[in-house]
N, C-alpha and C positions, 0 to 999 in steps of 0.2 A: 751809591753809598757801599763801601764795602763790609759785609757781614762780618760780624765777631766771631760766630758760633757756626760750624758746619757739621748737619747732621746725615750721618750717612747709613743708609738701611742696607742689609744684605740682600733683603728679598722686598718685593712688593708687597707681599703678604703681612710684613711687619710694620703696615702703615698705621696701623690701630695706636700701638706703642709710639710711635713718632708724634701722633696728632695729639699724646700728652705732654709730650715736649714743646710742641709748636703752641700749644695754647698756655704754656706758662710764659715762653719766652714773647708771644704776643702781649701777654698782660705786663709782663715787665719793659715792653717795647724796647727789646733787643734785637738789631737786625740780625739775619739767621740764613742759612741756604740749606736745601734738602737735597740730595742724590741719592738715586741708588746703584748700587755695584758691589757685584760679590768678591770675595776674596779667593773663592774658588773657580768660579766661571768667568769672571771679567778681572782677574789680578791687574792686569796693564791696566785697566780704568780706575782700579783703587789707585794704582801708585800715580797717576798724572792729576785726579782730583785732588789728593794729599798734596805732592810736591806743589801745585799750582796753587792750591788754597793758602798753604802756607807761606808762599812768596807773597800772595796777593795781602796776606795780614789777618787770616783766620787766627783766632786767638785761643779756641778750644774746640776739641773735635770731640763728636758723640757719635760712638759706633753701636747701632742695634742691629742684634743677630741672634738667630735660635741655632738649635742642633751640635752641630761642631763649633759653629759660632768663632770662627777664627778670623772674624773682620776686624774687632778693636785691635788685635794684636797686628795684623797686616797695615793699619793704619799709622799706628807707632812705629813702625819699622821706615816711616817717610816722613816723620816729623820731628822736630824738639818741642812741640807744643805738648800740653796735657791732652791725654784721650780720655774719655769717660766711656765706659762700657755697660750695656743695657743686656743683659742676658732674656731671651725670650722664650716663654713656656711654648714650645712644639711638641717636644715630646718627654717625658720622664719628668713631667711638673717644673722644667726648665733646669734643673740641676746640673745635665748636662752642660748646657750653653753656660750656665754659671761659672762651674768649674775651669771650663775652656777659658772663660774671659779672665778668671781674677788669679789663678794662678800662671802667672807669667814669669818668666826666668828673667834675673837681674843683668843689665841694666834697662828694662822696657815694661816698666810698672803701666797698668790699666786701674783707673779709679772707677773700681765695680760699683754698681749700685744694685738695689734688689732687683728679683725677677720682673720683667713688665714694667718697672718703673721709671718708665719716659719721664713722668712729672719728676721725681726726685732728680734726675740726669740734668735736666735745666735749670734746674734751683742750684745744683751744685756749680755748673758752668757757671751762672751767673756770681756766685759767691767767688771764683776763681777770679773772675773779670772786677767785679767788685775790690778786691784788692787792690786793683790799680784804677780804680774807677769809681768815686765816693758816690756818684749819683746814681749808679747802677747798686750801689752796698744798701743805700736807702732804701730803695725798691723792694730789695730782698727782705729787709728788717720789715717793712711794711706788710709785705705778703705773708712773712711768718706771723705776724699780730694778726692777720686773717684767719690763719690756721687755729690760733690759739684762742680767738674768740669762738671760733666753730665748735671747738671743742666744750667751750663754758658754754655757749648756749644749747648744746645738746642735754642740758640737766632741765632747762626748761622745755624744750621741745619734745624729748622723750621720757625722763624720768617722772616730772610733774605732770605727765597726761596719764599716767599708770594708775588706776583707780579700781581695779578688780583683786587687788591682793591686798588680803585682811591684816596682815602685820608688817606691811612697807609703811615706813613714817616718813611720809613727803615733806614735812613740815621739819624735819629737822637739818637744820645747818643749810639754811638756804644758802646756795653758791653766789647768786645775785649779791647778797648781802654781807658776805666775807669781806673783809678787808685784807689785800694781800699786801703785805709789807715787804719793802724792798730790802736785800739781805746786806746786813752790814759787814763787811769783810774783815778778817781780822790779819792784817798784813805781817804782824810780828809772830802769829803762829805758825805762818807758813815758810820765813824766812826766804824769802825769793831774792837768789844769787845774781839772776840777770832780767828784770823785769822788763828790760828794752829790747830783748832777744826778737827776732823774726818768728821764731819757730819755737815752740812751746809743746814738749813730750812728756805727757803723763802714763807713769806707769802701774798699772794696778796689784802687782804681786812683785816682791823681790827676786822670785825665779826666772821673772820675765825680763832682767836687767840686763842681761845681755844681749837680748835683741835690742833695747833701746839704745846700748852702746855701740851697736851697729849703724845704727841711726845716725847718732851724734860723730861717727868718726865721716862717714859721707858728707854730712853737712859742714863739717869743717873743711875738708879738702875741697869743698864747692864755696867756702866763705860765706857761710849762711851762720848767722849767729843763733844760738837755740841754748834751752836750760830744760833740764831733765829733773824730774820729782817722782817719787814713788808715794803715790797715795791712794788708797783705795775709798772708793765713792760710798761704800755701803758702811764700812766699820770708821772713816774718818768724813762725815758727809760735810761737816762744818771746814775741815781743812781745805777738800777738795775743792768746795767751792770758793772758799778764800783763794786759793791758789791759781782758779781762771779767771777768777777777778783781779786778782795781782796782775796777770798776764794780759792785761786787757791792749796792749801795745802788740801784741802778737799777731801777727798776719795767719799764720797757719798751726793748728792744733794737733799732734799727733796722739792717739791713743794705744797704747800697748797694754794687751790682756787675755788672760785664759781663765777658765773658770766663768763663762756667761761675758757678755760684750758691758758691762755695766760703766766701763770707764768710757768707751764711745759714747754710750747712750747719755751719761752724765755729761760729759761736754757739749753737745749738741745742744741740750736744753737752755746751756749758760752762755752761748757765745754764737753772733750770727757769722762768725767766720768759718771758713773751710775746716772739715777735720777728716782727717785720713785715720783709718783704722788696721792696726797690724795684729789679728786674732793670731793666738799662739796655742800651743799643744801643752796640755797639763801634765804632772807626774804621772797619769793614767794613761796617755795617750791620745786623749782627747781633744779635738780641737773646736773652735768657736768661731768659725767663719760665718756659720750661719745666721748666729747669734749677732755678728757685728756688722754683715751686709743687709740683711732684711729689716730695714727702717722703716717706718710710715710715712704718709705722704709730709712734706715740709720738712723734714729733718734728715736730709741724706748724710751717709758716712762714706767717703771714698776710701773703698777696701782695698787691700794688697792682699798677696799670697799668705798663706799660712806661715808663721817665722819670718817673714822676708823684711824684716827691717830696712835693708840696703834698699830695696823698691821704694818704701815710703818717702826714703831721703830723697830719693831720685824723681819723685812724683812731686814733692814739695819744691824742688829745683826747678822743675819744668814751670811749676807754677807761678812761682816767683820770676822766672826768666820772659814771662811774656813782656815785661816792659825793662827788663835788664839782661843787655846785650852780653855782658862781662860771664854771666851764669850761662848764658847758650853755649858761650865760647866754651867754657868748662864741660858742661853735659857734652858737647860735640866729641871732646877729646877722651870722654870717660867711654863713652860707645864705641868708639872707634879704635878704644883699648890703648890711646896714645899717651895716656896717663894712668898709674898704679894707684885707683882708690880702693 
């Protein structure tokens, strides 16, 4: 059986992070491969593993590395398939590895997850595959339900057992008794121009529209249909939720936001589809990469570099190209600079 996912470690010392990925993939019953190869010490081995793995049918690569963390970028150099990067906390809290992995030049994106989040990398890889495989998608949906139930059950397992607090009202709004109704989307309010689009781009602020337009230009050249909407999930919660529901046919969502990562965080709570995050700088020069990439278990965001909308579009193309050779051809031309995008 040819594995769908290949996990590559930059060092054997990263095996604990790989175990997180493997546990998820075992649960989802997705065949995978595990290799150890260093971008610096064995660059030829990385090249051969990635090239032959791609030719054999690997659909997604996961690169796990710490310190300089050049491994995910080295993987991306030898495959048109999407690469997920997992930064490892070895020094400086893993920030060095995170910065190295996420800030990739165009057109070589790495779908970066949070530091040490091997579990989220595996879920994200499954979401990529789930676009083209409904059985895998359903398994991801079920897994996400387990994460949700764990949160709800914590009220009974943790909160309800607290007895030594004088003013804690444990009998107020018992979570188990709450009836959570399905949100009724107002399609007229959001005015979806292209509800059949493959990619939905949501921008949190008008000041970030320029980044979103760069995404749209690349997607158009890759012949990938898309829709762009400016909605703030905090100021327009109902409209934001309605739009995500309206775009239920979208295979990928891209969130573009400065001033915190509420856009991507809001999207992942409303869809099982993969979410790509583009952190932007605001008028004060502050960037929001950390708040975009550092997601809790179960809800990964495939984060690209700051203001790098073009890489978000390329990543979307790589994900969709897994079963679409026409997009693969366009991506190859783009990366070889044979077409001007």
